[in-house]
C-alpha positions as CSV (number, residue, x, y, z in Angstrom):
1,M,312.0,120.0,116.6
2,R,308.7,121.9,116.3
3,V,305.5,121.3,118.7
4,F,302.2,122.8,118.0
5,T,299.5,122.7,120.8
6,P,296.5,124.3,120.1
7,S,294.9,125.9,122.5
8,N,291.5,123.4,122.8
9,Q,293.9,120.0,122.6
10,N,296.9,118.8,124.8
11,R,299.7,117.3,123.0
12,L,299.7,113.6,123.2
13,T,296.9,113.1,124.6
14,N,294.3,112.3,122.1
15,V,296.5,111.2,119.1
16,S,295.3,109.9,115.9
17,I,297.6,108.3,113.2
18,V,297.6,108.4,109.9
19,R,299.4,105.3,108.5
20,L,301.5,105.5,104.6
21,K,303.5,102.3,103.3
22,K,305.4,103.6,100.5
23,G,308.4,101.9,99.3
24,G,308.0,98.9,102.0
25,I,308.4,100.9,104.6
26,R,305.1,101.4,107.1
27,F,305.7,105.7,107.8
28,E,303.4,107.5,110.8
29,I,302.3,111.0,111.8
30,A,300.7,112.4,115.0
31,C,297.8,114.2,114.9
32,Y,295.1,115.9,116.7
33,K,291.6,113.6,117.2
34,N,289.1,115.2,114.6
35,K,291.3,117.4,112.6
36,V,292.5,115.1,109.8
37,K,289.1,114.6,109.0
38,E,288.5,118.9,109.4
39,W,291.6,119.3,107.1
40,R,290.6,116.5,104.9
41,S,287.1,118.7,104.2
42,G,288.9,121.7,104.2
43,V,287.7,122.7,107.3
44,E,290.8,123.1,109.2
45,T,293.5,124.7,106.7
46,D,296.6,125.3,109.2
47,I,298.3,121.8,109.4
48,D,299.8,123.3,112.2
49,N,296.7,122.6,113.8
50,V,296.7,118.9,112.8
51,L,299.8,117.7,113.5
52,Q,301.1,116.7,117.2
53,I,304.6,117.4,115.9
54,H,306.4,118.2,113.3
55,S,308.0,114.3,112.9
56,V,307.8,111.4,110.4
57,Y,307.8,108.0,112.6
58,M,308.2,104.3,112.1
59,N,305.7,103.5,114.8
60,V,304.1,106.7,116.8
61,S,303.2,104.1,119.8
62,K,306.6,103.1,120.2
63,G,308.1,106.6,119.7
64,Q,310.3,104.9,116.9
65,M,311.5,108.0,114.5
66,A,311.8,107.2,110.6
67,S,315.3,107.6,109.8
68,Q,316.1,110.4,107.1
69,E,317.7,107.3,104.7
70,D,314.3,105.8,104.7
71,L,312.2,108.8,103.8
72,S,314.2,110.3,100.9
73,K,314.8,106.2,99.9
74,A,310.9,106.2,99.9
75,F,309.6,109.4,99.0
76,K,312.2,110.9,96.7
77,T,312.9,113.8,98.8
78,D,314.6,115.4,102.0
79,D,312.0,117.8,102.5
80,V,309.9,116.6,105.9
81,E,307.2,119.6,105.1
82,K,306.2,117.5,101.8
83,I,306.7,114.3,103.1
84,L,304.3,115.4,106.2
85,L,301.9,116.7,103.1
86,E,301.9,113.2,101.8
87,I,301.7,111.0,104.2
88,L,298.6,113.6,105.4
89,K,296.7,113.2,102.0
90,K,297.0,110.3,101.2
91,G,297.4,108.0,104.1
92,E,295.0,105.6,106.4
93,L,293.6,107.0,109.4
94,Q,293.8,104.6,112.2
95,V,290.6,104.3,114.3
96,G,290.3,102.4,117.4
97,E,287.4,100.1,117.7
98,K,285.8,101.9,120.1
99,E,286.0,104.8,118.6
100,R,284.7,103.2,114.8
101,A,281.4,102.2,116.9
102,A,280.9,105.3,118.2
103,E,281.6,107.3,114.6
104,S,279.2,104.4,113.1
105,E,276.5,104.9,115.9
106,S,276.4,109.0,115.2
107,M,276.6,108.6,111.7
108,S,273.6,105.7,112.0
109,K,271.5,108.5,113.9
110,E,272.2,111.5,111.5
111,I,271.2,109.0,108.7
112,A,267.9,108.4,110.3
113,T,267.7,111.6,111.1
114,I,267.7,113.3,107.3
115,V,265.5,110.6,106.2
116,S,262.9,111.2,109.0
117,Q,263.2,115.3,107.9
118,K,263.1,114.4,104.3
119,C,260.3,111.9,104.0
120,V,256.9,111.0,104.9
121,N,254.3,108.1,105.9
122,P,252.7,108.3,102.0
123,Q,249.2,106.9,104.0
124,T,249.3,109.3,107.0
125,K,251.3,112.2,104.9
126,R,253.4,112.5,108.4
127,P,257.2,112.2,109.2
128,Y,258.4,108.7,110.6
129,P,260.4,108.9,114.0
130,V,264.3,109.1,114.0
131,S,263.7,105.7,116.2
132,I,261.5,104.1,113.3
133,I,263.4,105.0,110.7
134,E,266.9,103.6,113.0
135,K,264.6,100.2,113.1
136,S,264.5,100.0,109.2
137,M,267.8,100.3,108.8
138,V,268.4,97.4,111.2
139,E,265.8,95.1,109.6
140,L,267.1,96.6,106.2
141,H,270.3,95.4,107.7
142,F,271.9,99.2,106.0
143,S,275.8,99.2,105.7
144,I,277.5,102.8,106.9
145,S,280.0,103.1,105.0
146,P,282.7,106.4,106.9
147,N,283.9,107.2,103.3
148,K,280.5,108.8,102.2
149,S,278.8,111.8,103.7
150,A,275.1,111.8,105.5
151,K,273.2,112.8,102.7
152,Q,274.5,109.9,99.8
153,Q,273.8,107.4,102.5
154,A,270.3,109.0,103.2
155,L,269.2,108.9,99.9
156,E,270.9,105.3,99.5
157,L,268.7,104.2,102.6
158,I,265.4,106.0,101.2
159,K,265.9,104.3,97.6
160,Q,266.8,100.5,99.4
161,L,263.4,101.5,102.1
162,Q,261.0,101.7,99.0
163,E,262.5,99.0,96.9
164,K,262.2,96.4,100.0
165,Q,259.2,98.0,101.5
166,I,260.3,97.5,104.6
167,I,257.7,100.9,105.5
168,P,255.9,102.7,103.3
169,I,258.0,106.1,102.4
170,A,257.8,108.6,99.9
171,R,259.6,111.8,99.7
172,A,257.9,114.9,101.3
173,Q,256.7,117.2,98.7
174,M,257.8,121.0,98.4
175,R,254.5,123.7,98.7
176,L,255.4,126.5,96.1
177,R,253.7,129.8,94.9
178,I,253.8,130.5,91.9
179,V,253.4,133.7,90.4
180,L,253.3,134.3,86.3
181,P,252.5,137.1,84.3
182,G,249.3,137.0,82.5
183,K,250.2,137.1,78.9
184,E,252.7,134.5,78.9
185,S,250.5,132.2,81.9
186,K,248.5,130.0,79.6
187,K,251.4,128.4,77.2
188,L,253.7,128.9,80.5
189,K,251.3,126.6,82.4
190,E,251.2,123.6,79.9
191,K,255.6,123.9,80.5
192,I,255.4,123.7,83.8
193,G,252.6,121.2,84.6
194,S,254.5,118.2,84.0
195,F,256.8,119.3,87.2
196,I,253.2,119.9,89.6
197,A,252.7,116.6,91.8
198,A,249.3,118.7,92.4
199,I,247.3,122.0,92.6
200,E,246.1,123.2,95.7
201,D,244.9,126.1,94.6
202,E,245.0,129.0,91.5
203,D,243.6,132.4,90.8
204,F,243.9,134.7,87.6
205,S,243.4,138.4,88.4
206,G,243.9,141.3,86.2
207,D,248.0,140.7,84.5
208,V,248.8,137.8,87.2
209,Y,248.5,134.1,87.1
210,E,249.2,132.8,90.9
211,I,249.3,129.0,91.5
212,L,249.5,127.1,95.2
213,C,250.8,124.2,94.3
214,S,253.2,120.8,95.6
215,V,256.1,119.8,93.5
216,D,259.0,117.2,94.2
217,P,262.2,118.8,95.8
218,G,264.1,117.0,92.9
219,Q,262.0,119.1,90.4
220,Y,262.6,122.7,92.1
221,P,265.6,123.9,90.5
222,S,263.9,123.1,87.0
223,L,261.0,124.4,87.6
224,V,262.6,127.6,88.7
225,E,265.2,127.6,85.6
226,I,262.3,127.7,83.1
227,V,260.0,130.7,84.5
228,S,262.9,132.6,85.1
229,A,263.8,132.2,81.3
230,E,260.1,132.2,79.8
231,T,259.2,135.3,81.8
232,K,262.6,136.6,81.5
233,G,262.9,137.2,85.5
234,R,259.3,138.5,85.8
235,G,257.6,135.4,87.5
236,Q,258.3,134.3,90.7
237,V,258.4,130.6,92.3
238,E,258.4,130.9,96.5
239,V,258.8,128.4,98.4
240,Q,255.6,128.0,101.2
241,T,257.7,125.3,103.1
242,V,261.7,124.8,103.0
243,Q,262.9,122.1,105.1
244,N,262.8,119.8,102.0
245,I,265.9,122.3,100.3
246,A,267.4,122.7,103.8
247,D,271.0,123.5,103.5
248,G,270.9,124.3,99.8
249,D,270.9,120.8,98.5
250,E,267.5,120.6,96.4
251,N,268.4,117.1,95.5
252,L,267.8,115.8,98.9
């Protein structure tokens, strides 16, 4: 029997159980806390750092091992490693009430932080404090899902806040500097006009046309693509403020 203990874990002192019911029988494996989610997301790739022990149980808490007969019947194989992988991939991670509440609170804070960073009060043009967003989530009865990313849920929250008008809220706009070759500038300005929310300043000097403007973050990828294609790479789109596309997420 092989037992693996990563340097940052103490064996069997912080067990996470993954459970899979197959062939009418419940099977469980003992894993390190936090490692199951890391493995499923691709952050952790070494299964030895995920499993506390390479064995399949009927009940981890009671120490009841699964019989080879039950394993073979349910999984149609005698290869324990394959069985462990299937349970790890398809099984349900068991979470206690306290842990579930802590995870929900952490996710809620992360969602509120993202919305605070990406949105503003359209009346003041200033971002909301995270506490205000959290209060609005409570008023909205916003449901936190453990199976969706914080970014996905932040987008859903923004949409619901706008629909229900809990607070006045709008996406913060990106500030861009666009430089176009003079010959194509007039024609190209008309094409990109629909992407621009507001022009702060524009200057035509010599063979260069320069625009300082604001755009919705969702328009940014298309704007860059058009400028690059129409100018054959000679045009430039420079981001003056970058918070709206942090982490490479142009849609958030």
